[in-house]
N, C-alpha and C positions, 0 to 999 in steps of 0.2 A: 444609363446614367452617363452623362457627358461631363466629366470633371466634377469638382465639388464633393461634398459629403452628404449622405442622407441623414435625416433626423427622424427619430422614432416619434410618431404622433400618438399611437395607441397600440395595444396588443390584443389580439383576438384569435379565435379558432377558425373563423370563416369570414370571408370578405367577398363582396360582389361589386365588380367594376363595370360600369356602362360607358362605352366610348362612342362618341358621335363622329369622330374623325379617324382616319387610318393613323396608326402609331407604329413607330419602329420598335422592334423587339428582337430578342435572340431565342432561338429554339435549338436545343442541342448544340449550342455554340455557333450556329449559323445565323447571320443577320437576315431578317425578313421584315416585311411590312404587313401588319395585321389590319384587316378591314374593320370598319365600325362593328362592334360586337359586344356581347355580354360575357364577362370573364368572371368565373367563380373559382376562388382559391380557398382550399380548406386544409386544415391540419389533420393528417391521418394518424401517423405514429410518431413517437419521439425516439430518437436514437441517442444513446449515451455517447458523449464525446470525451476524448482524453486530451488533456492539455499538459504540456511540459511545464514544470514549475519554473517560475521566473527567478533568475539569479540576482540577488541584491548586490548592487555595486558599492553601496555605502558601507557594507559590513565586510571586513576581511575574512577570508576563509581560514579554517584552522590549519589546513595543510600548507598554507603559504607562509 
């Protein structure tokens, strides 16, 4: 992705992409050029994620 923001079009467990031209991509953080190919991406397992709670700036804290 070169600049801009992605937009979610759909949500799925498996997707198959067929490329007709070589495309730039990253593998393990290293840039490379992928030849025309069939790419299959599938969801295997889900990991639980932990997120820090957001601090509300509009409400004053009790200790302040």
